[in-house]
C-alpha positions as CSV (number, residue, x, y, z in Angstrom):
1,M,6.2,8.9,17.0
2,D,2.7,7.8,18.1
3,R,1.4,6.8,14.7
4,P,2.4,3.3,13.6
5,M,3.4,2.8,10.0
6,S,0.7,1.8,7.6
7,D,1.4,-1.2,5.5
8,Q,0.7,0.4,2.1
9,S,3.3,-0.7,-0.4
10,E,1.8,1.3,-3.4
11,Q,0.2,4.7,-3.7
12,P,-3.5,4.1,-3.0
13,M,-6.0,6.1,-5.1
14,G,-6.6,9.5,-3.6
15,R,-3.4,9.5,-1.4
16,C,-0.9,12.1,-2.3
17,S,2.8,11.9,-1.6
18,I,2.5,14.3,1.4
19,D,0.1,12.0,3.1
20,I,2.4,9.0,2.6
21,L,5.4,11.1,3.7
22,N,3.5,12.0,6.9
23,D,3.0,8.2,7.4
24,C,6.8,7.8,7.2
25,I,7.6,10.5,9.7
26,P,7.4,8.2,12.8
27,M,9.8,5.8,11.1
28,F,12.2,8.7,10.2
29,E,12.0,10.2,13.7
30,A,12.8,6.8,15.3
31,L,15.7,6.2,13.0
32,K,17.4,9.5,13.4
33,D,19.0,8.2,16.6
34,P,22.3,6.3,16.0
35,M,21.6,3.8,18.8
36,R,18.2,2.9,17.3
37,Q,19.9,2.6,13.9
38,Q,22.4,0.2,15.4
39,I,19.6,-1.9,17.0
40,V,17.8,-2.2,13.7
41,V,20.9,-3.1,11.8
42,H,21.9,-5.6,14.5
43,L,18.5,-7.3,14.3
44,L,18.6,-7.4,10.5
45,Q,22.1,-9.1,10.7
46,H,21.4,-11.5,13.5
47,G,17.7,-12.2,13.4
48,P,15.1,-12.0,16.2
49,Q,16.6,-11.5,19.6
50,T,15.6,-10.7,23.2
51,V,16.2,-7.3,24.7
52,G,18.9,-8.9,26.9
53,E,20.7,-10.3,23.8
54,I,20.6,-7.0,22.1
55,S,22.0,-5.2,25.2
56,Q,24.9,-7.7,25.3
57,A,25.9,-6.5,21.8
58,S,25.4,-2.9,22.7
59,P,27.3,-0.3,24.8
60,L,23.9,0.6,26.3
61,S,22.4,-0.7,29.5
62,R,19.5,-3.2,29.3
63,T,17.2,-0.4,30.4
64,A,18.3,1.9,27.7
65,V,18.0,-0.8,25.0
66,S,14.5,-1.5,26.3
67,H,13.6,2.1,25.9
68,H,15.0,2.3,22.4
69,V,13.2,-1.0,21.5
70,K,9.9,0.5,22.8
71,L,10.3,3.6,20.6
72,L,11.1,1.4,17.5
73,E,8.1,-0.7,18.2
74,Q,5.9,2.4,18.6
75,A,7.2,3.7,15.2
76,G,6.2,0.3,13.7
77,L,9.8,-0.7,12.9
78,L,9.9,-3.7,15.3
79,S,7.5,-6.3,16.4
80,I,7.7,-7.7,20.0
81,T,6.6,-11.2,20.8
82,K,6.4,-12.2,24.5
83,V,7.4,-15.7,25.3
84,A,7.1,-16.3,29.0
85,T,9.3,-13.5,30.5
86,R,11.3,-12.9,27.3
87,R,10.5,-10.2,24.7
88,I,11.6,-11.3,21.3
89,C,12.3,-8.3,19.0
90,Q,12.1,-8.6,15.2
91,V,12.4,-6.0,12.5
92,R,9.2,-5.4,10.5
93,S,11.2,-4.9,7.3
94,D,8.4,-5.8,4.9
95,E,6.2,-3.1,6.4
96,A,9.0,-0.5,6.4
97,L,10.1,-1.2,2.9
98,G,6.5,-1.2,1.7
99,L,5.9,2.2,3.2
100,L,9.1,3.6,1.6
101,K,8.2,2.0,-1.8
102,G,4.8,3.7,-1.6
103,L,6.5,7.0,-0.9
104,V,8.9,6.6,-3.8
105,A,6.0,5.6,-6.1
106,A,4.0,8.7,-5.0
107,L,6.9,11.0,-5.5
108,E,7.6,9.6,-9.0
109,S,4.0,10.0,-9.9
110,D,4.1,13.6,-8.7
111,I,7.2,14.3,-10.8
112,Q,5.6,12.7,-13.9
113,T,2.5,14.9,-13.4
114,L,4.6,18.0,-13.1
115,E,6.6,17.1,-16.2
116,R,3.4,16.6,-18.2
117,E,2.0,19.9,-17.0
118,R,5.2,21.7,-17.9
119,G,5.6,19.8,-21.0
C-alpha cells in the first residue's frame, strides 16, 4: 500500500488495463478491511471529520482509528488537513472514482479488442 492512487480518470495512451489495475491495488488492499470500509462510508455520509470524531462513532479506540486513517491516506483514499492540533479527514472520492473509471474503460477497451480479433 505504499503507492498512492494516480488521478487518471481515463485510459491514457500506452497504458494497458493491467497497469491501471496495478494502480488500483493499494486502494483495494486498504478497503479489504471492514473497519476501513466503515471509516470511508462514515466520512462519505457525514463529511470531513477529525480522528476523534471518527473514533466516537466507531467501536475502535482513537489509536486504532488513527492507524486505519493513516493506511487509508497512504492508499490515496483520504486526505488529511492539519488545523492546529486537529487532523481533518476527508475522502478523496473524485480520485478514487476516476481511477476506477479508468480501469473500467481500459477493461472495456480490452474486451472490444478481443471481440474484434475473434470476430
